[in-house]
C-alpha positions in Angstrom: 0.0 -0.4 0.1 3.0 2.2 0.7 3.8 1.9 -3.2 0.0 2.5 -4.4 0.6 6.3 -5.3 3.6 5.8 -6.9 2.9 2.4 -9.1 2.1 3.2 -13.1 -0.6 0.8 -13.5 -2.9 3.4 -11.1 -5.0 5.7 -12.4 -5.2 9.3 -10.4 -8.4 10.6 -9.4 -9.9 13.8 -7.6 -12.8 13.5 -4.7 -14.1 16.6 -3.5 -15.0 16.9 0.4 -16.5 18.7 2.6 -14.2 20.3 5.3 -15.3 17.9 8.1 -15.1 14.7 5.7 -11.3 16.1 4.8 -10.9 17.3 8.8 -12.2 13.4 9.2 -10.1 11.2 7.0 -7.1 13.2 8.2 -7.6 12.3 11.8 -7.9 8.5 10.9 -4.8 8.8 8.3 -3.1 10.0 11.3 -4.3 7.3 14.0 -3.5 5.0 11.4 0.0 6.4 10.3 -1.0 7.1 7.3 -0.8 9.4 4.0 -4.1 11.3 3.7 -4.0 9.9 0.1 -3.1 6.4 1.4 -6.0 6.6 4.2 -8.4 7.3 1.3 -7.2 4.7 -1.0 -7.8 2.3 1.6 -11.0 3.1 2.5 -12.5 2.7 -0.7 -10.5 -0.2 -1.5 -11.9 -1.8 1.7 -15.6 -1.0 0.7 -15.3 -2.2 -2.5 -14.8 -5.4 -0.9 -16.9 -5.0 1.1 -19.2 -4.8 -1.4 -17.9 -7.5 -3.4 -17.0 -5.5 -6.3 -13.7 -6.3 -5.8 -11.4 -10.0 -4.6 -10.4 -9.5 -1.1 -6.6 -8.3 -1.1 -4.9 -10.6 1.9 -1.4 -8.8 1.8 -0.4 -7.3 5.0 -1.0 -3.3 4.8 2.0 -1.7 5.5 2.4 0.9 8.3 4.7 4.1 8.0 5.4 4.5 11.6 6.3 8.4 12.8 9.5 9.5 13.3 10.7 9.8 17.2 
């Protein structure tokens, strides 16, 4: 997941969020120690899997720990 935004097979999309949605995404990303864009991609992926639109991705999720 860490290389998600750098992989050539992926395409970029723009999602417009309300201020409260953006702040909630930032807060969750901070709690999970992820970049905000990676957190959004993960949330979208999990929801698509939950709805049966994508096969489950069983790869371990990389967590980027904050520097001390």
